[in-house]
DOTOR-957180 format. One line per 10 residues: number of its first residue (from 1); their letters; for each residue x, y, z of C-alpha. Coordinates in nm, 3 decimals, padded with zeros to 5 digits. Layout:
// DOTOR-957180
NUM = A = X Y Z  ...
END
This chain:
// DOTOR-957180
1 = MAFLRIPAEH = 11.093 08.312 08.805  11.397 08.461 08.978  11.268 08.815 09.026  10.923 08.967 09.050  10.867 09.341 09.027  10.571 09.465 09.229  10.497 09.838 09.185  10.491 10.040 09.507  10.118 10.110 09.478  10.047 09.737 09.447
11 = QVGLVKLQAL = 10.268 09.667 09.747  10.045 09.903 09.944  09.740 09.706 09.831  09.895 09.375 09.934  09.988 09.512 10.276  09.628 09.626 10.323  09.507 09.281 10.216  09.732 09.124 10.477  09.597 09.360 10.744  09.234 09.252 10.694
21 = SDSTASQLLS = 09.074 09.040 10.961  09.007 08.678 10.870  08.635 08.749 10.857  08.671 09.049 10.624  08.922 08.863 10.406  08.678 08.572 10.370  08.398 08.810 10.271  08.626 08.974 10.016  08.735 08.639 09.876  08.375 08.529 09.827
31 = ALASAAEEKQ = 08.267 08.861 09.675  08.569 08.869 09.445  08.513 08.515 09.320  08.146 08.591 09.244  08.225 08.918 09.067  08.503 08.763 08.858  08.269 08.485 08.747  07.991 08.729 08.661  08.207 08.992 08.491  08.459 08.744 08.345
41 = SANLSPEDLA = 08.724 09.005 08.409  09.044 09.036 08.609  09.006 09.413 08.628  08.736 09.469 08.885  08.629 09.786 09.064  08.464 09.826 09.406  08.132 09.879 09.227  08.155 09.527 09.082  08.161 09.364 09.425  07.891 09.317 09.685
51 = PIEGLPKDQL = 07.940 09.554 09.983  08.192 09.436 10.242  08.137 09.568 10.591  08.433 09.753 10.740  08.628 09.778 10.411  08.637 10.138 10.279  08.610 10.191 09.904  08.954 10.346 09.862  09.119 10.059 10.048  08.922 09.802 09.849
61 = EQILDALSGI = 09.029 09.968 09.525  09.396 09.945 09.624  09.357 09.576 09.708  09.174 09.501 09.382  09.441 09.679 09.175  09.716 09.483 09.353  09.540 09.149 09.302  09.479 09.227 08.935  09.847 09.311 08.895  09.980 08.990 09.046
71 = HHARAYAETP = 09.723 08.776 08.863  09.838 08.924 08.532  10.202 08.880 08.635  10.146 08.512 08.707  09.952 08.462 08.383  10.236 08.622 08.187  10.508 08.420 08.362  10.309 08.092 08.359  10.454 08.011 08.701  10.318 07.736 08.932
81 = LDEFVNNVSE = 10.111 07.881 09.214  10.339 07.785 09.503  10.648 07.918 09.326  10.471 08.242 09.236  10.348 08.299 09.592  10.703 08.246 09.719  10.827 08.509 09.474  10.560 08.753 09.585  10.656 08.693 09.947  11.029 08.735 09.882
91 = TMRSADNALP = 10.973 09.055 09.684  10.752 09.203 09.955  10.999 09.113 10.229  11.290 09.271 10.043  11.102 09.595 09.976  11.053 09.892 10.203  10.689 09.851 10.298  10.483 09.797 10.612  10.445 09.420 10.577  10.505 09.247 10.913
101 = TAESAIQQFE = 10.829 09.050 10.912  10.757 08.799 11.186  10.770 08.441 11.058  10.409 08.375 11.157  10.293 08.691 10.979  10.484 08.596 10.663  10.327 08.250 10.666  09.982 08.403 10.710  10.054 08.645 10.423  10.159 08.363 10.189
111 = ERIKRFMDIP = 09.854 08.154 10.275  09.624 08.451 10.215  09.787 08.539 09.883  09.756 08.176 09.774  09.382 08.177 09.850  09.330 08.495 09.649  09.544 08.367 09.363  09.346 08.043 09.355  09.027 08.199 09.213  08.966 08.017 08.882
121 = ALARAAKGDI = 08.757 08.289 08.715  09.011 08.557 08.802  09.309 08.349 08.685  09.126 08.258 08.362  09.038 08.620 08.287  09.398 08.731 08.348  09.525 08.465 08.106  09.268 08.587 07.852  09.396 08.944 07.886  09.754 08.828 07.826
131 = LRYEHERTVH = 09.656 08.627 07.517  09.451 08.914 07.372  09.753 09.142 07.377  10.020 08.889 07.280  10.104 09.076 06.958  10.386 09.289 06.827  10.157 09.593 06.832  09.842 09.654 07.035  09.613 09.952 06.994  09.635 10.219 07.261
141 = DLRIVTDARP = 09.402 10.479 07.116  09.208 10.562 06.799  09.098 10.899 06.670  08.962 11.032 06.343  09.032 11.399 06.271  08.817 11.562 06.004  08.908 11.889 05.840  08.833 12.095 05.531  09.126 12.178 05.304  09.091 12.485 05.082
151 = IFGNSVEQPP = 09.122 12.467 04.706  09.247 12.795 04.559  09.210 12.917 04.206  09.473 13.092 04.001  09.532 13.352 04.271  09.596 13.248 04.630  09.515 13.604 04.730  09.152 13.536 04.650  08.924 13.328 04.879  08.923 12.952 04.816
161 = EAFAIVHTLK = 08.699 12.834 04.535  08.611 12.509 04.711  08.703 12.280 04.997  08.795 11.912 05.016  08.685 11.714 05.322  08.970 11.501 05.453  08.968 11.244 05.734  09.284 11.136 05.914  09.284 10.817 06.118  09.535 10.835 06.402
171 = IAYHRSGRIE = 09.631 10.501 06.559  09.840 10.508 06.875  09.981 10.167 06.961  10.211 09.989 07.203  10.537 09.850 07.066  10.842 09.738 07.261  10.730 09.921 07.572  10.668 10.248 07.387  10.359 10.421 07.251  10.400 10.500 06.882
181 = EEFFSFDEFD = 10.163 10.663 06.632  10.068 10.619 06.269  09.842 10.841 06.056  09.626 10.733 05.760  09.433 10.953 05.518  09.070 10.856 05.451  08.806 10.983 05.210  08.434 10.912 05.253  08.460 10.589 05.052  08.741 10.466 05.276
191 = LEDLREAVER = 08.525 10.545 05.579  08.243 10.337 05.434  08.484 10.048 05.373  08.608 10.078 05.732  08.252 10.080 05.866  08.165 09.769 05.666  08.482 09.591 05.782  08.402 09.667 06.148  08.042 09.551 06.110  08.160 09.230 05.942
201 = AELKARSLRA = 08.412 09.166 06.222  08.138 09.215 06.482  07.910 08.970 06.300  08.189 08.712 06.282  08.261 08.755 06.653  07.894 08.703 06.743  07.878 08.397 06.519  08.192 08.246 06.672  08.071 08.321 07.025  07.734 08.155 06.959
211 = ALNKSGLQVL = 07.896 07.847 06.808  08.146 07.809 07.093  07.879 07.864 07.359  07.659 07.604 07.189  07.944 07.355 07.208  07.963 07.405 07.583  08.293 07.595 07.574  08.317 07.910 07.782  08.400 08.226 07.594  08.536 08.526 07.783
221 = REV = 08.354 08.852 07.738  08.515 09.131 07.543  08.705 09.372 07.766
END
């Protein structure tokens, strides 16, 4: 992994993580590990964690966003922990941020990042997120627009004789770093087919989850 891009807002979060006292960092580490295990998610908010004395909500949110970002980056790159931490350190040192540059401070930063990267539930959830979206297209947004289209008689100057109800399914999706859109026309029978397909998929998911849990395998919660 020759180069690691860390967005500026995540750099701010990592600098704030480095600035925490050892006591506060330990509290955060414990709270984060517990929340990740309970929520089975790598995208945690301050509300998901037990209160941490002396750590304001806005600062905690910045730290959580930064940790989520680097956990997903490591999961995507499949890089060994030590190598990844070195890349994080090198990227932070080469950027224009407030990270202390003294050798002892850099060593402390790397050790702290390693501890926060070595949270099994968080790493597992990040890998799950990557696998869920490892497709050519992933859904960004769904919307069904319903409208009535007029049906005119012989003369369009006269009011419509009837109306046809039309549904349009709009799917916005990610593809090659862009958000693209597709539109599909639905009638009421198509909507019923779609509803049945969704219900069937939900039943299959519950069945698979129950079978896997019964076997002793852990199944990540839906995000």
